[in-house]
N, C-alpha and C positions, 0 to 999 in steps of 0.2 A: 400533217396529222390525219387528215381525211384519207390520204393514200395508205397510211399505216393501218388505220382501222379497217379499211376495205381489204387490205392484204391479209390481216388476221382473220377476218370473216371468211375469206376464200380458203385459207388453210384449214379452218375448223370444218367447213363443208367437205373439203377433200378428205380429211381424216375420218369424217363420218362415213364417207363412201367406201373407205378402205376397211371398215369394220366388217367382220363376218356377219352375214344376214342373221344368223341365229342369235348373235350377241345383241343386235339391235332389237330383234323381236323379244328376247328375254327381258331386255330393259323396259320394253313397252308393255309387257304382260306381267304385272305384279301377281304374287301368289294370292290365291283365293282361299280364304278360310271359312269355316262354317260347320254345320252339323248335318248329319244324314242318318237314314235308317235303312238297313239292308232289306231289300224287297224280293229276293229270290230264296228258294228253300236252302240252297247252298251257294254262297258267293265266292268265286275263286279270286284270291288276292295274289297278285303277281309282283315279281321283283322290279319290273320296269313296265311302263305304260304301253304294252304291246301283247297281243295274243300269243306271240311266239316266245315271250319271256317265261321263264320257269315260274310255276306256282310256288308260293312260300307259305301260305296258310289259307284258311277259309273263314268266312263269316256266315252266320245263320239268320234266317228270316226274323225280322223284328229287332235285330241287334243294333243298338245305338252306336254310332261311330263319329269320330271327329274328322272333318275334311281339312287337310293340310295344304293341298295344292291342286290346281286344276289346269290340265292341258286339254287334250282330247279325252283323257281319262282323269279319274280322281285319285289323288293320293290320300289314303285314309289311315286313321289310327283306331285300332279295335280296343275293346274293354280290357284285354290283357296287355295293352300298350304296343302290340305288334303293328308295324307300319308297312304298307305296300300299296300297290295300284290296282284299281278295279275299273271296269268299263262303266260308263255312265248309266247304262241300263240296269246295273246291278243294285243301285241305291236310289233312294228318294231324298233329295235335298230338302231340309226343313229349317225353319227359323227356330230361335231359342224358345219362343212361345209354343210353337208346334211340337217341339221336342218335349217340353214340359207336359203338354197335354198327353202325348203318347206315353211317357213314362208314368204318368198318374193314372191313366185309363186302366180299367180292369182288363186282364189278358186271359187268353186261352193258350196254354202251352202244350206242344205236341209231346206225348210221352211214349208213343210207339216208335219203333225204328223207322217205319215207313208208313206213308198214308197219302191221301189225295184230298184236295179241296174241290168241291163240286159247285157248279153255278147255281144249282137249285137243291132243295132238301130231298134229293133222290140220287141213288147211285147210278141211275140210268141217265142222268143229266150230263151236260158237258163238263169235263174236268178243266179247272183253272190252273192248277199247280200240283206238283208233288210236294210232300213234306217229309222232314226227318226229325228225329228226337231233338228237342231243344228249340225248335222254331216257335215263334210267338206271334199271335195275332191279337187285335183289339176285340174284346168280347162285345157282342151286340145283343144276342138273345139265345135262348135254348128252346129247341123243339123236342118232339118225342124221341128222335133218333140222332139229331144233329146239333152241333154248336154253330150258330150264325156268327160269322167273324168278319172283320175288316182287315185288309192288307194295309201295310204302311202307306201305299199310294191310293187308299180308299176304295179299292175294288172290294166287293162283298162276295162271300162264298160260304160254304157249309162243310164242316168237318164231322165225321162220325164220332159219337161219344167215345167209342172204344180206343180211338187213336189219340185222344187229347183230354185235357182236364182244365177246369177253371184254375188259374194260377194260384189264387189264394187258397183254394182247397188242397191243391197239390203241395204247396209250400208248407201247409200246416201238418202234412203227413210225411213229407220226404225225410229220410233219415240220413244222419251223417256218420253212422258207425261203420266199422271196417267190413263186417259181414254183409251189410246191405250194399256197400260199394262193390265188393267182390261179386255179389250176386248179379249186379247190373253188368259188370265187366264180362261175366260168363254168358250173358245173353248176346254178346257180340262175337262169340266164337265162330270162326270161319269167315268173317268179313275180311275181304282182301286188303293187303297193305297198299297204301297210296301215299307217295311222297307228298308232304305238305297237307294231306287230308286230315280233317278232324270231325267228320260226320259219319253217320252210319253207312254212307255210300262207299267209304274207304278211308283208312287212317294210317298215318305213320306211327312210330312208337310213342312219341310225346303227344301226338294228336289223339291217340287212343286214351291216354291218361287224362288229357285235358277234357275230352268228350265225356268220359265216364263221370268225372267229377262235376262237370257242367250239368249232367243229368241228376245230380244231387245238390244243385243250387250253389256249387262251389266254383270259384275262378282261381286258377293258379297260372304261373307263367306258361307260355306256349311251348318252348323248346326244352329238350332234356337238360342242357347245360344250366339255364336259369332255374329249372325245376329242382336241380340238385343243390341249389344254394338257398332254398327255403326250408324252414323247419329245422330240426336238429340232426346233424350228421352222426351216423353210427358206423363205427368200424366193426365189420361183421365177424363174430366169433367163428371158430372152426366148425362148431356144431350147429351154427345158426340159432343158438338158443337165446340170443339177445334181440332177435327180430320178432315183431308182432305182425299178424295179418293187417293189411292196409298200409304198411310201410312201403315206400318206393325204393326199388333197388336199381342201381346204376352200373353201367358197363362201359368199357372203353379201354384206353391205354393208360397204364400206371405211369407215374412220374419216374424219371430217371435222373441221373446227374446232369444230363444235358437237355432234357425235355420236360415240359410240364404235363401234369395229369390232363387227360382229355376224355370228357364224357361224350359218348356217341349213341347211347341206347338207354332206355328206361323201361321198367316193368313194375307191376303191382305184386307185392309179396302176398301169398295166399295162406302161408303157414305150412308146416311139415315139409319144408325145403322146396315147395312148389311156388311158381310165379306165373302170372298171365301177362302176355305182351303181344304186340303186333310186329311180326317179322315174317314177311311173305303173306301171312294172314294172322288173324288173332288166334292165339293158341296158348296152351299151357305147357310149361317146361318144368324141369326139376333139376336141383343141384345134387341130388342123391344118385350116385352111380348104380344103386340097386333098383332104382325106380324105372319102370318101363318108359317114362317120359323124360329120362335123363337127357340133358342138353349139354354135351361136352364143350361145344364151342362157346356158349355164353358163360358157362361155369369158368372157363379159362380166361375170360376177360372181365369177370366180376370185380367191381371196385369197392363200393360202399353202399350204404342205405341211408335214407332220411325218414324221420318221423314227423308228419305234418299235422295230423288230425288234432292233437292237443293244442295246436296254435291257431286253429281256425278263428278268424276275426280278431286275433290277437297280434297278427303280423301283417304288414301292409300288402304282401303278395299272396296271402292265403285268406281269401275273403268269401263270404256268401254274396250272392248277387244283390240283395237289398243294400249291402254296404259298399257296393262298387259305385264310384261317382258317376259312371256313365248311365246308370239306371235310376238316378235320382232326378226329381223335378228341377233341381237347381243346376243340372248339367248344362254348361255353356261352352 
């Protein structure tokens, strides 16, 4: 009996030695879950935990995220439910209590496309960070020219009044109508296309839509495909008469007998057969052959439109930021 037990023990040891090293390490390193806050002006989220891996989306300063896994990098889930990997220097890990305090605290939101945080209330002082529209900081005080703010990692700096606003004041005045959204979209004209980008530093097509709406306190899905499945689908009339400004228009490959419909591009409809989108750079195109901005290529791959504004806060994937679970004190 003792010899049998000893032999079994030897076999178990040998089997363990035969396992790949990675398999043993993975077994010994359980997933780490938790919460974190983005602490860079723009946080690059990658497909795999490596700088050479392609970027798939971005997070913005002050954005609450969920930590799903931790190796040398962190796997996070963003408020639009997108999942990817970020370097540990991009985020600040926090407890549930710290997250509740962050979400509850008064904020300053960046409203200009670009700006700078200074170490002192002077533009001659050392810069601490750049900022882009949608970045958020904890409000500390107001001086004659500056907002005194705290980063998610508790660094303190100063933002000029003209590049930011107290979030409560901004939220009370931000509009959700089509013309206001289109006006914001037009302020980004000329910004270069960037695959997976969604900040004023560069945006892909769906990142452009996501960013413009985020600047109006609205969160929708990140990619064109999921964006096309929220709101009410509209089959576009030949004269475009059934579209309204603010509708989203989608492009790609129509379904055939052997292939499914494939959405690969999105734009915001402006009215009068014009649309604004990011392709090469943010630009305006037209479906009208008589228009100087006529876009033959995109007209040829136009699929359908969706109307989402009437469903704001009435559908789970078209919500204002205060109604997003990530921004609530109860987020865990």
